[in-house]
Each structure stands twice: as C-alpha cells, then as structure tokens.
C-alpha positions as YAML, in Angstrom:
chain: A
units: angstrom
residues:
- id: 1
  name: MET
  ca: [1.66, -17.80, -10.99]
- id: 2
  name: SER
  ca: [4.39, -15.47, -9.73]
- id: 3
  name: LYS
  ca: [3.64, -13.55, -6.58]
- id: 4
  name: LYS
  ca: [3.84, -9.75, -6.71]
- id: 5
  name: ALA
  ca: [5.17, -6.98, -4.50]
- id: 6
  name: PHE
  ca: [3.46, -3.61, -4.58]
- id: 7
  name: VAL
  ca: [4.90, -0.57, -2.86]
- id: 8
  name: ALA
  ca: [2.38, 1.79, -1.26]
- id: 9
  name: LEU
  ca: [4.10, 4.75, -2.88]
- id: 10
  name: VAL
  ca: [4.68, 8.01, -1.03]
- id: 11
  name: THR
  ca: [3.24, 11.16, -2.56]
- id: 12
  name: CYS
  ca: [5.95, 13.80, -2.90]
- id: 13
  name: PHE
  ca: [5.26, 17.41, -1.92]
- id: 14
  name: ASN
  ca: [6.89, 20.77, -2.57]
- id: 15
  name: GLU
  ca: [7.65, 23.17, 0.28]
- id: 16
  name: ASP
  ca: [4.26, 24.87, -0.25]
- id: 17
  name: GLU
  ca: [2.58, 21.44, 0.14]
- id: 18
  name: THR
  ca: [1.52, 21.18, -3.51]
- id: 19
  name: ILE
  ca: [2.22, 17.80, -5.11]
- id: 20
  name: ASN
  ca: [5.65, 17.43, -6.64]
- id: 21
  name: TYR
  ca: [4.75, 15.29, -9.62]
- id: 22
  name: GLU
  ca: [8.28, 15.04, -11.00]
- id: 23
  name: ALA
  ca: [9.63, 13.76, -7.69]
- id: 24
  name: THR
  ca: [6.73, 11.32, -7.45]
- id: 25
  name: ARG
  ca: [7.50, 10.07, -10.97]
- id: 26
  name: ALA
  ca: [11.12, 9.59, -9.89]
- id: 27
  name: GLN
  ca: [9.96, 7.40, -7.00]
- id: 28
  name: VAL
  ca: [7.85, 5.39, -9.44]
- id: 29
  name: ARG
  ca: [10.91, 4.81, -11.64]
- id: 30
  name: ARG
  ca: [12.96, 3.79, -8.60]
- id: 31
  name: GLN
  ca: [10.43, 1.15, -7.61]
- id: 32
  name: VAL
  ca: [9.94, -0.16, -11.14]
- id: 33
  name: GLU
  ca: [13.71, -0.51, -11.55]
- id: 34
  name: ALA
  ca: [13.83, -2.51, -8.32]
- id: 35
  name: GLY
  ca: [11.14, -4.84, -9.67]
- id: 36
  name: ASN
  ca: [8.15, -3.66, -7.65]
- id: 37
  name: ASN
  ca: [4.61, -2.78, -8.69]
- id: 38
  name: ILE
  ca: [2.88, 0.41, -7.54]
- id: 39
  name: MET
  ca: [-0.03, 1.30, -5.30]
- id: 40
  name: CYS
  ca: [-0.71, 5.02, -5.10]
- id: 41
  name: ALA
  ca: [-3.04, 7.22, -3.03]
- id: 42
  name: GLY
  ca: [-2.87, 4.75, -0.15]
- id: 43
  name: THR
  ca: [-2.07, 5.28, 3.52]
- id: 44
  name: ASN
  ca: [1.63, 5.87, 2.85]
- id: 45
  name: GLY
  ca: [0.64, 8.18, -0.01]
- id: 46
  name: ASP
  ca: [-1.19, 10.64, 2.28]
- id: 47
  name: PHE
  ca: [-4.46, 9.91, 0.45]
- id: 48
  name: SER
  ca: [-6.58, 11.46, 3.19]
- id: 49
  name: ALA
  ca: [-4.78, 14.79, 2.66]
- id: 50
  name: LEU
  ca: [-5.34, 14.84, -1.12]
- id: 51
  name: THR
  ca: [-8.23, 16.46, -2.94]
- id: 52
  name: PHE
  ca: [-10.43, 14.58, -5.40]
- id: 53
  name: GLU
  ca: [-8.75, 16.29, -8.36]
- id: 54
  name: GLU
  ca: [-5.27, 15.60, -7.00]
- id: 55
  name: LYS
  ca: [-5.97, 11.89, -6.67]
- id: 56
  name: VAL
  ca: [-7.08, 11.78, -10.29]
- id: 57
  name: SER
  ca: [-4.03, 13.72, -11.47]
- id: 58
  name: LEU
  ca: [-1.74, 11.55, -9.33]
- id: 59
  name: ALA
  ca: [-3.19, 8.35, -10.81]
- id: 60
  name: GLU
  ca: [-2.77, 9.75, -14.34]
- id: 61
  name: ALA
  ca: [0.88, 10.65, -13.66]
- id: 62
  name: VAL
  ca: [1.70, 7.26, -12.15]
- id: 63
  name: VAL
  ca: [0.03, 5.29, -14.94]
- id: 64
  name: ASP
  ca: [1.81, 7.43, -17.52]
- id: 65
  name: GLU
  ca: [5.20, 6.98, -15.83]
- id: 66
  name: VAL
  ca: [4.75, 3.23, -15.48]
- id: 67
  name: GLY
  ca: [3.91, 2.94, -19.15]
- id: 68
  name: GLY
  ca: [2.52, -0.56, -18.74]
- id: 69
  name: ARG
  ca: [5.76, -1.98, -17.31]
- id: 70
  name: VAL
  ca: [4.20, -2.95, -13.97]
- id: 71
  name: ASP
  ca: [0.76, -3.05, -12.36]
- id: 72
  name: VAL
  ca: [-0.82, 0.01, -10.76]
- id: 73
  name: ILE
  ca: [-3.42, -0.11, -8.00]
- id: 74
  name: VAL
  ca: [-5.06, 3.13, -6.83]
- id: 75
  name: ASN
  ca: [-7.06, 3.61, -3.65]
- id: 76
  name: ALA
  ca: [-10.49, 5.17, -4.21]
- id: 77
  name: GLY
  ca: [-11.90, 4.68, -0.71]
- id: 78
  name: MET
  ca: [-13.67, 7.59, 0.96]
- id: 79
  name: PRO
  ca: [-16.22, 7.82, 3.79]
- id: 80
  name: ALA
  ca: [-19.19, 8.12, 1.42]
- id: 81
  name: THR
  ca: [-20.08, 5.51, -1.18]
- id: 82
  name: PHE
  ca: [-21.09, 8.36, -3.51]
- id: 83
  name: GLU
  ca: [-17.60, 9.91, -3.67]
- id: 84
  name: THR
  ca: [-15.89, 6.52, -3.73]
- id: 85
  name: VAL
  ca: [-17.88, 5.61, -6.84]
- id: 86
  name: LYS
  ca: [-17.00, 8.94, -8.49]
- id: 87
  name: LEU
  ca: [-13.28, 8.37, -7.84]
- id: 88
  name: ALA
  ca: [-13.43, 4.75, -8.93]
- id: 89
  name: ARG
  ca: [-15.01, 5.78, -12.23]
- id: 90
  name: GLU
  ca: [-12.18, 8.24, -12.83]
- id: 91
  name: PHE
  ca: [-9.59, 5.54, -12.16]
- id: 92
  name: ASP
  ca: [-11.55, 3.19, -14.40]
- id: 93
  name: ARG
  ca: [-11.27, 5.79, -17.19]
- id: 94
  name: ILE
  ca: [-7.53, 6.23, -16.62]
- id: 95
  name: GLY
  ca: [-6.93, 2.52, -17.01]
- id: 96
  name: VAL
  ca: [-5.34, 1.40, -13.73]
- id: 97
  name: THR
  ca: [-4.78, -2.31, -13.16]
- id: 98
  name: ALA
  ca: [-7.03, -2.46, -10.10]
- id: 99
  name: ILE
  ca: [-8.81, -0.19, -7.64]
- id: 100
  name: ALA
  ca: [-8.38, -0.59, -3.89]
- id: 101
  name: VAL
  ca: [-11.24, 0.60, -1.68]
- id: 102
  name: ILE
  ca: [-10.34, 1.32, 1.92]
- id: 103
  name: THR
  ca: [-13.16, 0.85, 4.40]
- id: 104
  name: PRO
  ca: [-15.11, 4.07, 5.11]
- id: 105
  name: PHE
  ca: [-13.60, 6.15, 7.89]
- id: 106
  name: PHE
  ca: [-15.39, 8.40, 10.42]
- id: 107
  name: ILE
  ca: [-18.74, 6.81, 9.49]
- id: 108
  name: ALA
  ca: [-19.40, 3.72, 11.62]
- id: 109
  name: CYS
  ca: [-20.55, 0.85, 9.38]
- id: 110
  name: THR
  ca: [-22.31, -2.43, 9.97]
- id: 111
  name: GLN
  ca: [-21.09, -5.47, 8.07]
- id: 112
  name: ASP
  ca: [-24.21, -5.25, 5.90]
- id: 113
  name: GLY
  ca: [-23.35, -1.62, 5.25]
- id: 114
  name: LEU
  ca: [-19.85, -2.62, 4.15]
- id: 115
  name: ILE
  ca: [-21.31, -5.23, 1.79]
- id: 116
  name: ARG
  ca: [-23.56, -2.59, 0.21]
- id: 117
  name: HIS
  ca: [-20.69, -0.10, -0.01]
- id: 118
  name: PHE
  ca: [-18.18, -2.41, -1.70]
- id: 119
  name: SER
  ca: [-20.79, -4.03, -3.95]
- id: 120
  name: THR
  ca: [-22.00, -0.63, -5.17]
- id: 121
  name: VAL
  ca: [-18.46, 0.43, -6.07]
- id: 122
  name: ALA
  ca: [-17.72, -2.90, -7.76]
- id: 123
  name: ASP
  ca: [-20.94, -2.62, -9.79]
- id: 124
  name: ALA
  ca: [-19.97, 0.85, -11.01]
- id: 125
  name: VAL
  ca: [-16.70, 0.04, -12.78]
- id: 126
  name: GLN
  ca: [-15.06, -2.52, -15.06]
- id: 127
  name: THR
  ca: [-11.70, -2.44, -13.25]
- id: 128
  name: PRO
  ca: [-11.26, -5.14, -10.59]
- id: 129
  name: ILE
  ca: [-11.82, -4.02, -7.00]
- id: 130
  name: TYR
  ca: [-9.73, -4.96, -3.97]
- id: 131
  name: LEU
  ca: [-11.13, -4.55, -0.48]
- id: 132
  name: TYR
  ca: [-8.75, -2.69, 1.83]
- id: 133
  name: ASP
  ca: [-8.92, -3.44, 5.55]
- id: 134
  name: ILE
  ca: [-7.03, -1.22, 7.99]
- id: 135
  name: PRO
  ca: [-9.24, -0.97, 11.08]
- id: 136
  name: ALA
  ca: [-6.70, 0.89, 13.21]
- id: 137
  name: ARG
  ca: [-7.14, 3.90, 10.91]
- id: 138
  name: THR
  ca: [-10.79, 3.60, 9.84]
- id: 139
  name: GLN
  ca: [-12.42, 1.91, 12.86]
- id: 140
  name: ASN
  ca: [-14.32, -0.29, 10.40]
- id: 141
  name: HIS
  ca: [-13.16, -3.89, 10.03]
- id: 142
  name: ILE
  ca: [-14.09, -6.29, 7.24]
- id: 143
  name: GLU
  ca: [-14.98, -9.49, 9.06]
- id: 144
  name: PRO
  ca: [-13.78, -12.67, 7.30]
- id: 145
  name: ASP
  ca: [-17.39, -13.78, 6.76]
- id: 146
  name: THR
  ca: [-18.07, -10.44, 5.07]
- id: 147
  name: ALA
  ca: [-15.03, -10.92, 2.85]
- id: 148
  name: ARG
  ca: [-16.35, -14.37, 1.97]
- id: 149
  name: LYS
  ca: [-19.71, -12.91, 0.90]
- id: 150
  name: LEU
  ca: [-18.04, -10.16, -1.14]
- id: 151
  name: ALA
  ca: [-15.69, -12.68, -2.77]
- id: 152
  name: SER
  ca: [-18.63, -14.02, -4.74]
- id: 153
  name: HIS
  ca: [-19.05, -10.65, -6.50]
- id: 154
  name: GLY
  ca: [-17.76, -10.95, -10.04]
- id: 155
  name: ASN
  ca: [-15.73, -7.75, -9.89]
- id: 156
  name: ILE
  ca: [-14.17, -8.08, -6.41]
- id: 157
  name: ALA
  ca: [-10.78, -9.64, -6.96]
- id: 158
  name: GLY
  ca: [-9.38, -9.80, -3.43]
- id: 159
  name: ILE
  ca: [-8.40, -7.97, -0.26]
- id: 160
  name: LYS
  ca: [-5.46, -5.99, 1.09]
- id: 161
  name: ASP
  ca: [-5.06, -6.87, 4.75]
- id: 162
  name: SER
  ca: [-3.37, -4.15, 6.81]
- id: 163
  name: GLY
  ca: [-4.78, -5.20, 10.16]
- id: 164
  name: GLY
  ca: [-1.46, -6.49, 11.43]
- id: 165
  name: ALA
  ca: [-2.86, -9.64, 13.08]
- id: 166
  name: LYS
  ca: [-1.78, -13.01, 11.75]
- id: 167
  name: GLU
  ca: [-5.12, -14.49, 12.83]
- id: 168
  name: THR
  ca: [-7.11, -12.18, 10.56]
- id: 169
  name: LEU
  ca: [-4.71, -12.76, 7.69]
- id: 170
  name: GLU
  ca: [-5.12, -16.50, 8.16]
- id: 171
  name: ALA
  ca: [-8.91, -16.10, 8.02]
- id: 172
  name: TYR
  ca: [-8.72, -14.12, 4.78]
- id: 173
  name: LEU
  ca: [-6.36, -16.72, 3.31]
- id: 174
  name: ALA
  ca: [-8.93, -19.39, 4.16]
- id: 175
  name: VAL
  ca: [-11.50, -17.40, 2.14]
- id: 176
  name: ALA
  ca: [-9.06, -17.25, -0.78]
- id: 177
  name: ARG
  ca: [-8.55, -21.02, -0.68]
- id: 178
  name: ASP
  ca: [-12.31, -21.56, -0.87]
- id: 179
  name: MET
  ca: [-13.08, -18.83, -3.40]
- id: 180
  name: PRO
  ca: [-11.10, -19.07, -6.67]
- id: 181
  name: GLY
  ca: [-10.31, -15.65, -8.10]
- id: 182
  name: PHE
  ca: [-10.18, -13.95, -4.69]
- id: 183
  name: ASP
  ca: [-6.61, -12.98, -3.81]
- id: 184
  name: VAL
  ca: [-5.09, -11.83, -0.54]
- id: 185
  name: TYR
  ca: [-2.36, -9.18, -0.44]
- id: 186
  name: SER
  ca: [-0.56, -8.82, 2.87]
- id: 187
  name: GLY
  ca: [0.12, -5.37, 4.31]
- id: 188
  name: PRO
  ca: [2.17, -6.03, 7.48]
- id: 189
  name: ASP
  ca: [5.83, -5.86, 6.52]
- id: 190
  name: HIS
  ca: [6.97, -8.42, 9.09]
- id: 191
  name: LEU
  ca: [4.57, -11.00, 7.61]
- id: 192
  name: VAL
  ca: [5.50, -10.73, 3.92]
- id: 193
  name: LEU
  ca: [7.29, -14.06, 3.63]
- id: 194
  name: TRP
  ca: [4.89, -15.89, 5.97]
- id: 195
  name: ALA
  ca: [1.92, -14.65, 3.94]
- id: 196
  name: LEU
  ca: [3.48, -15.66, 0.63]
- id: 197
  name: GLN
  ca: [4.27, -19.12, 1.97]
- id: 198
  name: ASN
  ca: [0.70, -19.52, 3.16]
- id: 199
  name: GLY
  ca: [-1.14, -18.61, -0.01]
- id: 200
  name: ALA
  ca: [-1.04, -14.83, -0.39]
- id: 201
  name: ALA
  ca: [-0.87, -13.57, -3.97]
- id: 202
  name: GLY
  ca: [1.58, -10.90, -2.93]
- id: 203
  name: CYS
  ca: [2.11, -7.97, -0.60]
- id: 204
  name: ILE
  ca: [1.51, -4.23, -0.55]
- id: 205
  name: SER
  ca: [4.26, -2.64, 1.50]
- id: 206
  name: GLY
  ca: [4.82, 0.84, 2.90]
- id: 207
  name: LEU
  ca: [8.32, 0.02, 4.12]
- id: 208
  name: GLY
  ca: [9.30, -0.83, 0.55]
- id: 209
  name: ASN
  ca: [9.59, 2.92, -0.07]
- id: 210
  name: ALA
  ca: [12.77, 2.88, 2.01]
- id: 211
  name: LEU
  ca: [14.02, -0.61, 1.08]
- id: 212
  name: PRO
  ca: [12.77, -1.36, -2.44]
- id: 213
  name: LYS
  ca: [15.47, -3.90, -3.30]
- id: 214
  name: VAL
  ca: [15.05, -5.81, -0.05]
- id: 215
  name: LEU
  ca: [11.31, -6.10, -0.67]
- id: 216
  name: ALA
  ca: [11.92, -7.24, -4.24]
- id: 217
  name: GLY
  ca: [14.48, -9.72, -2.90]
- id: 218
  name: ILE
  ca: [11.86, -11.44, -0.76]
- id: 219
  name: LEU
  ca: [9.60, -11.89, -3.77]
- id: 220
  name: ASN
  ca: [12.42, -12.94, -6.06]
- id: 221
  name: GLY
  ca: [13.49, -15.58, -3.56]
- id: 222
  name: VAL
  ca: [9.98, -16.97, -3.27]
- id: 223
  name: ASN
  ca: [9.32, -16.94, -7.01]
- id: 224
  name: SER
  ca: [12.64, -18.59, -7.85]
- id: 225
  name: GLY
  ca: [12.39, -21.19, -5.09]
- id: 226
  name: ASP
  ca: [15.38, -19.73, -3.23]
- id: 227
  name: LEU
  ca: [13.90, -19.77, 0.25]
- id: 228
  name: ALA
  ca: [17.22, -18.96, 1.91]
- id: 229
  name: GLN
  ca: [17.41, -15.70, -0.04]
- id: 230
  name: ALA
  ca: [13.81, -14.86, 0.83]
- id: 231
  name: GLU
  ca: [14.45, -15.52, 4.50]
- id: 232
  name: ARG
  ca: [17.59, -13.37, 4.53]
- id: 233
  name: GLN
  ca: [15.77, -10.46, 2.93]
- id: 234
  name: GLN
  ca: [12.76, -10.86, 5.23]
- id: 235
  name: ASP
  ca: [15.06, -10.81, 8.28]
- id: 236
  name: ILE
  ca: [16.51, -7.49, 7.11]
- id: 237
  name: PHE
  ca: [13.04, -6.12, 6.36]
- id: 238
  name: THR
  ca: [11.68, -7.15, 9.77]
- id: 239
  name: ALA
  ca: [14.66, -5.80, 11.71]
- id: 240
  name: PHE
  ca: [14.54, -2.46, 9.88]
- id: 241
  name: ARG
  ca: [10.79, -2.26, 10.51]
- id: 242
  name: THR
  ca: [11.25, -2.95, 14.22]
- id: 243
  name: ASP
  ca: [13.92, -0.28, 14.58]
- id: 244
  name: LEU
  ca: [12.19, 2.40, 12.51]
- id: 245
  name: TYR
  ca: [8.62, 1.93, 13.70]
- id: 246
  name: ALA
  ca: [9.74, 2.12, 17.33]
- id: 247
  name: LEU
  ca: [10.24, 5.85, 16.73]
- id: 248
  name: GLY
  ca: [6.64, 6.77, 15.87]
- id: 249
  name: PHE
  ca: [3.69, 6.57, 13.45]
- id: 250
  name: ALA
  ca: [4.78, 4.12, 10.76]
- id: 251
  name: PRO
  ca: [3.90, 6.04, 7.55]
- id: 252
  name: ALA
  ca: [5.50, 9.20, 8.94]
- id: 253
  name: MET
  ca: [8.67, 7.31, 9.85]
- id: 254
  name: VAL
  ca: [8.88, 5.75, 6.39]
- id: 255
  name: LYS
  ca: [8.43, 9.14, 4.71]
- id: 256
  name: ARG
  ca: [11.07, 10.71, 6.93]
- id: 257
  name: ALA
  ca: [13.54, 7.87, 6.38]
- id: 258
  name: LEU
  ca: [13.05, 8.29, 2.64]
- id: 259
  name: TYR
  ca: [13.36, 12.10, 2.92]
- id: 260
  name: MET
  ca: [16.74, 11.70, 4.61]
- id: 261
  name: GLN
  ca: [17.89, 9.71, 1.59]
- id: 262
  name: ASP
  ca: [16.19, 11.98, -0.96]
- id: 263
  name: PRO
  ca: [14.79, 15.35, 0.20]
- id: 264
  name: SER
  ca: [12.85, 15.76, -3.06]
- id: 265
  name: VAL
  ca: [10.06, 13.63, -1.57]
- id: 266
  name: GLY
  ca: [9.26, 16.51, 0.80]
- id: 267
  name: ALA
  ca: [7.37, 16.44, 4.07]
- id: 268
  name: SER
  ca: [3.75, 15.42, 4.45]
- id: 269
  name: ARG
  ca: [0.88, 17.86, 4.54]
- id: 270
  name: GLN
  ca: [0.00, 19.34, 7.89]
- id: 271
  name: PRO
  ca: [-1.03, 18.45, 10.52]
- id: 272
  name: ALA
  ca: [1.31, 15.52, 9.95]
- id: 273
  name: LEU
  ca: [4.32, 14.95, 12.17]
- id: 274
  name: LEU
  ca: [6.85, 17.79, 12.06]
- id: 275
  name: PRO
  ca: [10.56, 16.98, 11.76]
- id: 276
  name: ASP
  ca: [12.35, 16.60, 15.08]
- id: 277
  name: PRO
  ca: [16.17, 16.87, 15.25]
- id: 278
  name: ALA
  ca: [16.49, 14.20, 17.93]
- id: 279
  name: GLN
  ca: [14.27, 11.83, 15.98]
- id: 280
  name: ASP
  ca: [16.11, 12.58, 12.74]
- id: 281
  name: ALA
  ca: [19.38, 11.64, 14.45]
- id: 282
  name: LYS
  ca: [17.90, 8.28, 15.45]
- id: 283
  name: ILE
  ca: [16.61, 7.69, 11.92]
- id: 284
  name: ALA
  ca: [20.06, 8.55, 10.55]
- id: 285
  name: GLU
  ca: [21.62, 5.97, 12.86]
- id: 286
  name: ILE
  ca: [19.18, 3.34, 11.59]
- id: 287
  name: LEU
  ca: [19.84, 4.18, 7.95]
- id: 288
  name: GLU
  ca: [23.59, 3.97, 8.49]
- id: 289
  name: ARG
  ca: [23.22, 0.67, 10.35]
- id: 290
  name: TYR
  ca: [21.49, -0.84, 7.32]
- id: 291
  name: GLY
  ca: [23.90, 0.65, 4.79]
- id: 292
  name: LEU
  ca: [21.44, 3.18, 3.35]
- id: 293
  name: PRO
  ca: [23.09, 6.39, 2.15]
- id: 294
  name: LEU
  ca: [22.10, 9.68, 3.72]
- id: 295
  name: TYR
  ca: [21.63, 12.66, 1.43]
- id: 296
  name: ALA
  ca: [24.82, 14.70, 1.41]
...
C-alpha cells in the first residue's frame, strides 16, 4: 500500500483575525496539486484559537474544496471529552476521512483517563479515529502501552506521533507491527524518511506548508522505490527545518515563511508571535537560499 503525506494545513486569517476561507481553500488546492493530503484544525492550523463553530465551518470548506481528490483528517481534540465528542460528531456528519484527537491539554490525565477519553470518542462516531500525541504542547503523553491497549478498539485506526523522539516513534511502530490495522503517522519533519522506511504509514507535516513539493518528493521516492530521490528531498527538508526552526516556535515560523511567499495566509490570532523585521529578514534569507520566491 502506498504511503501518504498529509500537510497540517495553516488556517488563513484576514486582518481582523476572522478566517479567510478563500485563502484557506487556495492553500488546499496548492497542496492537492503537489500531491499531498490534508489535515486541518491541527497545531499548525491554530486549532486552539478557533471556536467550535469555526472548526466545523473550516472542515466543511476543506472537504468541499478537496472534492474527494485526497484524504482529509480533522483534529477534534479538546480538553474535555464532552466537547471532543461533540466536535467529532460534527466531523462525522461532514464526512471527513478520519478524525485526529489530540491529547487533552491543561487537564492532567492518567493513562487510564486517556484510555477512557479516546475510547469514548471512538465509540461516538463511525469515522476512524487517530490518536494524536504532542506532549510538549499538551503535557499529556500517550505511553506506548496505552497506545497498544487502544489499538484493539475497532474504531481507532492509528496514531500521529509529534513527540519528536525517535525512541517513542520506534515504540509506536512496534505496536503497529503487532496490531494489524493500527497505523503510525510521523510528525517530526526530520524523521519522515526514517519513519517511512521503518513501517510508518505516512507522515503529517507542518513544514510541508512551506515546501509542499519537497514533502511530496520524499513520498514519491519511497513509493516508486527511488530511494536516492527520497534521500535528496529529505536532506532538503531537514536542512530547511534546521534553519527555519532555529528562529523560534516552529508553527509560527512556518506560518511566517509561508506569509512571506503569500501574504493572503495572514498572521495568526493573538497572542501569537508578532512579526519582527529582524526575524523577517532572516526568514527571507532562508527562503532565498532554498530558491523559494518572496512575494513581490
């Protein structure tokens, strides 16, 4: 089975911080044309700054724009199981391909609590559920043994690992090898090729917003058996990541790098990072170094 790349799509905003749906649709088209699938309302999509109604409207717009050409995953995760279930049911109604559920944030959870949380959401919908682990942002980590227990649920299809540690990714991949029907999607952009070579079903990338064709090139190389191509594209992806992420919070840097190519994506909602002229100059240097055109 071919492995898949998903881009954790940015949410575009107008100057008054309302969602710019037309610009967001344009970003969807850009990714589809490059050959990538879509994840929306994730970390790179400013999901924590969106209202319940906006997340539903955003999912509807993305699914409509995709028109069945590629897969769409939407993140429904919220601190409370109650609201997560409500969102998941809306996404179920809309007809997304799968629903990601980020671990609860602010509320400290036990592993048993996480099992109850994810199982309750998975019981509530027909659409497949993917666990979403990003402990640096939520302070709640899905232990590999917990993932193994949840993998036996009939409607939990896999996990998105955004922990950044190869050791954790290896542990999740071991679960996938033992549990047919449980897929691992890698989040760390420097580990895309390694993860694919070691059993991951695909990746979900934030950096792909800025380099959609490079991301697609890694997957195309793997799927066609052209490892040299995949390695070349991964080297570019890793180097760009190293240079860009050295400047600050990764999702903010990705959004700003994309903004400097296409201002229609807008800034993020406050209190996100404000533009800084010195930082913008460094981002511009990086974009030029990698042959990415700046908006004229």
